[in-house]
N, C-alpha and C positions, 0 to 999 in steps of 0.2 A: 727234448734237447732245445737248448737256445738256437736262437737264428745267428748266424754270422752274416750281418748286411756288407753288400759291398758298395765301394764309393769309388765312383770314377773322377779322374781329375784331369783336365782338357787344357793344354797351356804349349804354346809353342815352344817354350824355353825346357829345354831337359835339365840344365842347372837347376829352373827354379820346380821343375818336377820332383826331382832328388829330393829338394830340401821342405816341400810340400809331403812327400811320403815320409820321412822322417820326424815330422811335426805331426803328420797323423797317426803315427806308430803311438803316440801319447794318448789315445782316446780310449776309454775305458774301456768302452764294450768290444774292444781290437776287434774291427771290422776288415775285411780284405781290401787293399788296395790297389785299383788299376790306375794306369795311365795313358794318354793319348796326347799326340804332338799335334794333330789337325782335326778338323771339324767333320769331317767326310770319316777318318778313323774312329773318332768317338759314336758318331752316329750308328756305324756299324755294327760296334758293341755294343750299343743300348738295344739294338736290334735283335742280336745274338743271345743275349742273356738278362736275367733283371738286375736294378739296380736299384739301390735305394737312395743315394745321393748323386750329385751331378755337382762338382765344384770346376767353375769355369770362367777363364780368362775373355778381357772382349776383343782386344786388336791383337788378328792372327791374320795370316795370309789367306787366300780364296776366299774360304768360309769363315766368316768373325762370329765373335762371340754370341753376337746379337740374333744373327742369322741362326744359328745353333739354338739358341733359347727359342726362337719363334717356332721351329720345328719340333722342339722337345715338347714343348705346352701341348701342341696338338696331338702329338703320336704317343707320348708318354705323360698323361695328365697327373698322374699319381708320383711321378719322381720329384721328389726335392731338390731344390736348384740352389746354387749359392756362387753369385759373382764374385772373383776375386781378381783385384784388375789396379794396375798401377796408374791408371787414367782419373786424375783428378777432374772431373768434367759434370758438372749436374745436368748437363742433356745425358748424358750415358747412365746416369744413374736414375735419371725420371723413364727413361726409355725399359733399362730393365725392370724396373719395379711395374711400368704396364705392362708388359712380358708375362708378369705373375713371380717373379722369381722370391726366394724366402729372404734373402738376406745380402745385403750387399758390403762387401768389404774392400778397402784400399789394402792392398799389399804393406804400404808402409804402417799401418795402422794395424793390422793382422801382428807384423814382428813386433810391434810394441807393445801390445795387449794380447800376446797371445792365450794367456789363461783362457778369457774370455772367449776368445775365437775357439777354443777349443770346446766349451762349456755349449757354444752356439751349436757346432755340430753335432755334438753328443744328443744334444736337444731333438735334433731334426732326424737322428736314426732312431731315436727312440718313440713310443705309442705317441699319439695324438693326443693334449689338454684340452680339456673345455675349457680349463680357468688359467690363467697365467698368461705373461708376455711371450709369446711364439719367438723362439730366438734365444732363450735360455731355461735349461729346464730346472724348474724346484728354485726359482728365483724371480722375488717379486719387484715390484719397481723400487721398492727402498733400496734393494740387494743392488739394484741396476745402476742407480744414482750413486749410492755410495759407491759403487766401484771405479763409476768414472771419476769421484772427487779424491778418493784415497789412491789412485793411480796420479795424480795431478795433471788429469787429460785437460785439453783444450779441446772443445769440441762443440757442436750443437746438435742434441739429443731430440730427434722427432719422432713422436711417440702418437701411432693412428689406431682409434678405435670405432670401426666401421666408416662412418662418415667425418668423425669426429679426428683433429690434427691438434695435437698440441706442440710445443717447443720449449726445452729446456737450454738454457745457454750455458756453459760452463768454459771458465778462462784460469787455467793455471789449477786445479782441484775447486775452485771455489764457483758456486752457484751465485749468479749475475742476475739472472733476468728469465722471466716465465711468463708464456703465451698460451692461453686456453679457454674457449667457448667467449670469449668477447672480454675476458678478466686478463689482466699481468699482475708481474710480480707478486709478492706473496699469495696473494687470491688466487691466482694459477696455481699456482703450486698447489695448492692443498685442493683444489679440483682436480687436477692431473693424479693425485696420490690416490682419490677414489675408485678410478677406474680400477677393476680389476682384470681386466686381460686387454690384450691388443698385440702391436706388433711397433719394435722400435728400430731405429737404424741411426746411424753417427754421422752427421754432416759436417762438413769442414767448421775447422773455429772463425767467430767473428770478433776480434780482439775489443774492435772499434763501437761494440754494441754498447751502449748506455747502459748505466749497472741500475736497478732499481733493486735489488735484494742484498741487504749487508748482515742478515744474521748467516752465522755459521749451518753448515749445511745440517750438522749433528742437532741443532737446536730445532731448525724447522721440520727437520723428520721425526722427532720427538713429538714436539705440538701438534703436528698433524694427525700420528699415528693415534696418540691420545683421543683425541679429537672425535676421529671416526672409530676408535672402540668404545668413546662413549655414546656415540650416536646410535651404534648398533647395539648396545647395549639391551638386551629383553628381546630384539627383534630377531635376532639370528640363534639357531639352533646349537648352542654351546655343546655339542656334542658333535660336532659338523668338523671334521679333522682341520680344513681350511682354518677357521675361525678358531681353534684351539692353537694351530700354528702362529698365527697371526698377534695373538695374544700373549705368547710367548716370547714373541720378536719384539713386542712393544714393551712389554715388560724388562728384558733382558738392555734392549735399547735406554730404556729410564733409570736402569741401575747403571750401566757405563756413562751415561753423561752425569747423573748426580754426582758420581766418583771422580769424576775429572780424568778418568783413564783414558788410554789413546785404543787400546784394544787388551780381549782377552781372549785365548786358545786355551780349550779344555781337551785335556788329550788323553782319551781312555786305554790301558795295555794294548800291547802289540796283540794285533786277532781278537782283539774285542768289542768292536766299532769304529766308526772314524770322529776324525776330531772336529770340533764344534770353532768356530770362530767368528769375533764379530767386531768392527770398528774398524780403524784407519788403516790397518794392516793385516785387514784380512786376504787380501790378494796373494799374501806371502804364508797365508796358515800351513801349507804344506811342508816349507822349509821350517818352521816356526816348531810345529808340530815333531818333525824329524828332531832338529834339537833338544827338545824338550825329553823325548825318550832318552836321547844318547845321554845327556847330562846324566840325569837320574839314573840311568845303568852305571854310569861311571861313578858316581858319587858314592851308589848303594857299595859298589866291590869297595872303593876306598875305607868306606866307613866301616865295613867286615873286617877289612887288613890291620886296620889300627886300633878296631873295637870301639869305634866313636859314638855309636847309636844309629837311631834312624836320622834322615834329613829333616828338617825343621822347615826351612826356607832357603834361596839361592837370591841373591841379588848382583846385580852389575849394571853398567852405564857406560856411556861412552858420551858422542857431543849430540847424537839424534834423537837418544830415548834412555831412561832407566827400565831396568826388566827385573820383577820379582817373579818367581819360579814359588809356588806352593805344592806341594803334595799334599794328595787327598787318598782316602782308601781306594776308590775307584777312577777317579782322574787326577790327572798333574795339571793345575793351571798356570800359564803363564801371561802375566798383566804387564803391559807396558804403559809409561808415562812418560809425559814430557820431561825433557832435561831440570826446566825449571818448574818443576813440582815441587812443593812445599813439604817440608819435615813430616815424618808419620805416615809414611807411605806402607809401610809394613804393618800395619794397625788398619790401614782404608784398604789395602789389599787381601788382607785375612776377610775383613767385613763383607766387600764386593763378592770374593769365592765363596762365604759362608750362605751368600744368597741368591746364588747362581743359578742353582735348580730345586730352588726352594718352590 
């Protein structure tokens, strides 16, 4: 029988607790959500029953969040902890991490990037991973960087691997600078991508940071991924699942970049697997997958009604992008292109789709 984990949310704002409860209901593992409005009450609940995760505000009367976290670290060392605060203060952030918290999120950032927040929590609820970046389950560093850029974030991404600390500066969804192991710019970015595990956190943006990286992030990711793949060829066990996943990611990123498409969403029939997404709208994959299924169902019914035969393709456009839907036997593919994309998109889309799972 699968274990149902428990999450305790501590905040002195009752309205915020209700909002948190509503958001946490979206977690795939469906944990039990409990709440507390004071540090004293939260500690009593932790004493009374086991919890998997504590989500804690910092600024509270009597016993504040940092005091609670200090007590928790001594008495419940296995409890995973997340700070969710409205305080944009580097001192509080540093003190929280010094107490061993797993993640530090600002409330404004959580609301702006709720999908990543949900994935972070789901990761902490799950099993411990030997590799990967703590905070997002089944996401590598390429995924994390892409998600930040695709959502047009302005942030400083600090990445820690043991004693090593690196930073990536992102402004308006564009990668502008990097620092790692004494290097800066593109050289630092390439070094960071060789890290296979670690932790990451979002720091406030630095809009006045001098720009040293001018290449598009997808081009840099592709170059770096290919270099890593080539350098590891023959050295790694190709039967290793991590290696296989990495190479498939490199291959598909290469296809996407060379074709010039913005994104691909591959959608299997309902109940026959999960959708796959890659590219600049990956964070909206759930909505695109739902739309793809609904569109193909409606068109199939319409085709049956008027005896028009099977759907060959569907295309549409607006001021933001052009979309082409290509049905296949086991998946339907939705491919997005920029509004300025040249003619011949149907053939380009067919070629991209034909190569996707090859």
